[in-house]
C-alpha positions as CSV (number, residue, x, y, z in Angstrom):
1,M,32.3,-93.8,2.9
2,R,29.7,-93.1,0.1
3,F,27.0,-93.9,2.1
4,A,28.2,-91.4,4.7
5,L,28.9,-88.7,2.2
6,A,25.2,-89.1,0.8
7,I,24.0,-88.7,4.2
8,V,26.2,-85.4,4.6
9,V,24.8,-84.1,0.8
10,S,21.4,-85.2,1.9
11,I,21.3,-83.1,5.1
12,A,22.9,-80.1,3.1
13,A,20.2,-80.3,0.5
14,A,17.6,-80.2,3.2
15,G,18.7,-77.2,4.4
16,V,18.8,-75.2,1.1
17,G,15.7,-72.7,0.9
18,R,15.2,-73.2,4.8
19,A,14.3,-69.6,6.1
20,E,16.6,-68.4,8.5
21,P,15.0,-67.7,12.1
22,P,13.7,-64.4,12.2
23,K,16.4,-62.1,14.2
24,A,16.4,-58.9,16.4
25,Y,18.8,-56.7,18.0
26,P,19.5,-56.6,21.4
27,P,17.5,-56.6,23.9
28,Y,15.4,-58.6,22.2
29,A,16.1,-61.9,21.0
30,K,13.5,-62.3,18.3
31,P,10.7,-60.0,16.8
32,T,8.8,-58.7,19.6
33,S,5.4,-57.9,20.7
34,I,4.7,-55.3,23.6
35,A,1.2,-55.1,25.2
36,H,0.8,-51.3,25.1
37,R,-0.8,-50.4,28.3
38,G,-1.5,-54.1,28.7
39,A,-4.0,-56.1,26.1
40,S,-5.5,-52.2,26.0
41,W,-7.8,-52.8,23.1
42,D,-9.8,-55.6,25.0
43,A,-9.3,-54.5,28.6
44,P,-9.0,-51.1,30.5
45,E,-5.4,-49.8,29.9
46,H,-2.9,-50.5,32.9
47,T,-5.1,-52.5,35.3
48,L,-4.6,-55.6,36.2
49,A,-7.1,-57.0,33.7
50,A,-5.2,-55.9,31.0
51,Y,-2.0,-57.2,31.9
52,E,-3.4,-60.5,32.5
53,L,-5.1,-60.6,29.0
54,A,-1.8,-59.5,27.6
55,I,0.0,-62.6,28.9
56,K,-3.1,-65.0,27.5
57,Q,-2.3,-63.4,24.4
58,H,1.2,-64.3,24.4
59,A,2.6,-60.6,24.5
60,D,6.7,-60.8,25.1
61,F,6.8,-57.7,27.1
62,V,4.1,-55.8,29.0
63,E,4.4,-52.0,29.4
64,P,3.5,-49.9,32.6
65,D,3.5,-46.2,32.1
66,L,4.4,-44.8,35.3
67,Q,3.3,-41.7,37.6
68,M,3.9,-40.8,41.0
69,T,1.7,-40.4,44.0
70,K,1.8,-37.8,46.7
71,D,3.5,-40.1,48.8
72,G,6.2,-41.1,46.5
73,V,4.5,-44.5,45.1
74,L,4.9,-45.5,41.7
75,V,1.8,-46.4,39.9
76,C,0.8,-47.3,36.4
77,L,-1.1,-44.7,34.5
78,H,-0.7,-43.2,31.3
79,D,-1.8,-39.7,31.9
80,T,-0.4,-37.2,34.7
81,T,-4.1,-36.8,35.8
82,L,-6.8,-39.2,36.9
83,E,-10.1,-38.1,35.2
84,R,-9.7,-39.8,31.9
85,T,-9.6,-43.3,33.3
86,T,-10.9,-43.2,36.6
87,N,-14.1,-41.9,38.5
88,V,-11.9,-39.2,40.5
89,E,-14.6,-36.7,39.4
90,E,-17.2,-38.7,41.3
91,V,-15.0,-39.6,44.4
92,F,-13.2,-36.4,44.9
93,P,-15.1,-33.7,43.5
94,D,-13.7,-30.9,45.4
95,R,-9.9,-32.0,44.7
96,A,-9.8,-30.6,41.1
97,Q,-7.8,-27.9,39.8
98,L,-8.2,-25.9,37.0
99,V,-6.0,-25.7,34.0
100,G,-7.2,-23.0,31.6
101,E,-10.9,-23.8,31.7
102,K,-10.2,-27.4,32.2
103,K,-10.5,-29.4,35.5
104,T,-8.1,-31.9,36.4
105,W,-6.9,-34.0,39.1
106,P,-3.3,-34.5,39.0
107,V,-1.9,-38.1,40.2
108,V,0.8,-36.4,42.3
109,E,-1.9,-34.6,44.7
110,F,-3.1,-37.8,45.9
111,T,-2.1,-40.6,48.0
112,L,-1.7,-44.2,46.6
113,A,-4.7,-45.0,49.7
114,E,-6.7,-42.3,47.7
115,I,-6.0,-43.6,44.4
116,K,-6.9,-46.9,45.4
117,Q,-10.4,-45.7,46.2
118,L,-11.1,-45.1,42.6
119,D,-12.7,-47.2,39.7
120,A,-10.5,-47.5,36.8
121,G,-12.2,-50.1,34.7
122,S,-15.8,-48.8,34.2
123,W,-14.9,-46.2,31.7
124,K,-13.9,-49.1,29.2
125,S,-17.2,-51.3,30.0
126,P,-19.1,-52.3,33.1
127,Q,-17.7,-55.8,33.0
128,F,-14.4,-54.1,34.4
129,A,-16.1,-51.8,37.3
130,G,-14.2,-51.8,40.3
131,A,-11.0,-52.6,38.4
132,K,-8.3,-50.6,40.6
133,V,-4.9,-48.6,39.5
134,P,-2.2,-50.7,40.2
135,S,1.3,-49.6,41.8
136,L,4.2,-51.2,40.1
137,D,4.7,-53.5,42.8
138,E,1.5,-55.1,41.8
139,M,2.1,-55.0,38.4
140,I,5.4,-56.8,38.4
141,D,3.7,-59.4,40.8
142,C,1.4,-60.0,38.3
143,V,3.8,-60.4,35.0
144,K,6.7,-61.8,36.6
145,S,8.1,-65.0,35.3
146,R,5.3,-64.8,32.6
147,A,6.9,-62.0,30.5
148,G,8.9,-59.2,30.0
149,I,8.5,-55.8,31.6
150,I,9.2,-52.3,29.9
151,P,8.4,-49.3,32.1
152,E,8.4,-46.0,31.0
153,T,9.4,-43.0,33.1
154,K,6.5,-40.5,32.3
155,S,7.0,-36.6,32.6
156,P,9.8,-37.5,35.1
157,D,10.6,-33.4,35.5
158,L,6.9,-33.0,36.7
159,Y,7.7,-35.1,39.6
160,G,11.4,-33.6,40.0
161,R,9.9,-30.2,40.7
162,R,8.1,-31.6,43.7
163,G,11.1,-33.3,44.9
164,L,10.3,-36.6,43.6
165,S,12.9,-39.3,41.9
166,M,10.9,-41.2,39.5
167,E,14.2,-43.0,38.4
168,R,15.4,-43.6,42.1
169,A,12.0,-44.7,42.9
170,L,12.0,-47.2,39.6
171,L,15.3,-48.8,40.5
172,E,14.1,-49.3,44.1
173,V,11.0,-51.1,43.1
174,L,13.2,-53.3,40.2
175,A,15.8,-54.2,43.3
176,K,13.2,-55.3,45.6
177,H,11.9,-57.6,43.0
178,R,15.4,-58.9,41.9
179,L,15.0,-57.3,38.5
180,D,17.4,-54.5,38.6
181,Q,20.4,-56.4,36.6
182,P,20.5,-57.4,32.9
183,G,19.7,-61.2,32.7
184,I,19.2,-61.8,36.7
185,D,15.7,-63.1,35.6
186,P,16.1,-64.8,32.1
187,A,12.0,-65.1,32.4
188,T,11.1,-61.3,33.4
189,P,13.5,-59.4,30.9
190,V,13.3,-55.6,31.9
191,V,13.9,-52.9,29.5
192,I,13.4,-49.0,30.5
193,Q,11.8,-46.7,28.2
194,S,11.7,-43.1,28.1
195,F,10.7,-39.6,25.9
196,S,13.1,-37.7,28.5
197,A,16.7,-38.4,27.2
198,E,17.7,-36.8,30.7
199,S,15.7,-39.2,32.8
200,L,17.6,-42.4,30.7
201,K,21.1,-40.1,31.4
202,V,20.0,-39.9,35.2
203,L,19.6,-43.5,35.5
204,R,22.8,-44.8,33.7
205,N,24.9,-42.0,34.3
206,E,24.0,-41.1,37.9
207,L,22.2,-44.2,39.3
208,G,24.5,-46.8,37.4
209,C,21.4,-48.8,36.0
210,K,22.9,-51.4,33.6
211,L,19.5,-52.4,32.3
212,P,18.8,-51.7,28.6
213,M,17.3,-48.5,27.5
214,V,15.2,-47.4,24.8
215,F,14.6,-43.7,23.9
216,L,11.0,-42.7,22.8
217,T,10.8,-40.3,19.9
218,T,8.2,-38.0,18.4
219,Q,7.8,-36.2,15.2
220,A,11.4,-34.6,15.1
221,P,13.4,-36.3,12.3
222,V,15.3,-39.0,13.4
223,T,18.9,-38.6,11.5
224,A,21.9,-40.7,11.1
225,E,23.5,-37.9,13.3
226,S,20.8,-38.1,16.0
227,L,21.3,-41.6,16.4
228,K,24.8,-41.3,17.3
229,R,24.0,-38.8,20.1
230,V,21.5,-41.1,21.6
231,R,23.6,-44.0,21.2
232,Q,25.7,-42.1,24.2
233,F,22.8,-43.0,26.7
234,A,20.4,-45.4,25.0
235,D,20.8,-49.1,23.7
236,G,17.4,-48.4,21.2
237,I,15.4,-46.1,19.8
238,A,11.3,-46.0,19.6
239,P,10.1,-43.8,16.9
240,N,6.5,-43.7,16.0
241,K,5.5,-45.9,12.8
242,A,4.9,-42.7,10.7
243,D,8.5,-41.4,11.1
244,V,9.7,-45.1,10.0
245,L,7.3,-45.3,7.0
246,A,8.6,-41.8,6.0
247,R,12.3,-42.8,6.3
248,P,12.6,-46.4,6.3
249,K,16.4,-46.3,6.5
250,L,16.0,-45.3,9.6
251,V,16.1,-49.0,10.5
252,A,19.0,-49.8,8.8
253,D,20.9,-46.6,10.2
254,A,20.0,-47.9,14.0
255,H,21.1,-51.5,13.3
256,A,24.4,-50.0,12.0
257,L,24.8,-48.5,15.1
258,G,24.0,-51.8,17.3
259,M,20.9,-50.3,18.4
260,S,17.3,-51.8,18.4
261,V,14.1,-50.2,16.7
262,T,11.0,-50.4,18.7
263,V,7.9,-48.9,17.0
264,W,4.8,-47.5,18.4
265,T,1.8,-48.0,18.2
266,F,-0.4,-50.7,16.4
267,R,-4.2,-50.9,17.4
268,S,-7.2,-52.0,15.2
269,G,-9.1,-49.4,13.5
270,Q,-5.9,-47.2,12.9
271,T,-3.8,-49.3,10.3
272,G,-3.4,-46.8,7.5
273,N,-3.1,-48.5,3.9
274,F,-3.4,-52.2,5.6
275,D,-6.3,-54.2,5.7
276,T,-5.8,-55.5,9.0
277,V,-3.5,-54.3,12.1
278,R,-2.0,-57.7,11.6
279,D,-1.1,-56.8,8.1
280,E,0.5,-53.7,9.3
281,M,2.7,-55.2,12.0
282,R,3.6,-57.9,9.7
283,H,5.2,-55.2,7.3
284,F,7.4,-53.6,10.0
285,V,8.5,-56.8,11.1
286,S,9.2,-58.5,7.7
287,E,9.7,-55.9,5.4
288,L,10.9,-53.2,7.3
289,K,13.0,-55.4,9.9
290,V,12.1,-53.7,13.3
291,D,12.7,-55.2,16.3
292,A,9.8,-54.8,18.3
293,L,6.0,-53.3,18.3
294,F,3.7,-51.6,20.8
295,T,0.7,-53.0,20.1
296,D,-3.0,-52.6,22.1
297,N,-3.8,-56.2,20.0
298,P,-0.9,-58.4,21.1
299,D,-2.9,-61.3,19.8
300,Q,-2.8,-60.1,16.7
301,F,1.0,-60.1,16.5
302,P,2.3,-61.7,13.4
303,R,4.3,-64.8,14.3
304,D,4.1,-66.9,11.3
């Protein structure tokens, strides 16, 4: 009996001081790294090269921002126009639209076949010459079973005015890949995000989407009261890092409502008072207790 008791005491003593495993609020199971536009520090954003590299750099989730083509196909691009990250000006010089004095080439004015003629890699580095703008289908084929996916409905109102439903198209693509229900593919969790509260409401209330959703916020103050309103249509909030630093209690306020906190965006060279992006991310995860981070540098995410 004494021997058995000694074993129990020994086991209990061994557990004293042992650190609790890091926790995170759903939909995350642990502090989570999200590859912002893929591994976009090292590869051209929103290309298959950036998504592949994000997985090699052990990102937990990969982010595709979504735009829509003239023929209603979801493609992975941050901007609503093509000129910043492609050579559209060279390939289609006569298709520009003037916004004030600036020439732009809106995504929605081009078919998928036309967009596939563009080089989306050379602007970053010659080594990526010939990279193409991927469709959401292609992005999912690249990432599925290797990481989670966190698509963003980008400027959905712009497309709605053209009779295109970004929300319906997104759910159709996810259903095609059997990713439209929570937990249906544990190796590929899906979280939907948007700056548009209306877009998230359409997904949840009109289209019956049950996938977890995150509401992105800008500089507007995020108060305890505003969080309660967001909780009615979203499972989490995604403020920028400046807002969290200005009011760290935002994290506890969100957690009190069962909401996750996903913060944007962490990248080398923009680390404020921190020496490195790893140090900055560690502060947010370990000290401020946020649940997930968008980063251009998933290889620098602190996992210790």
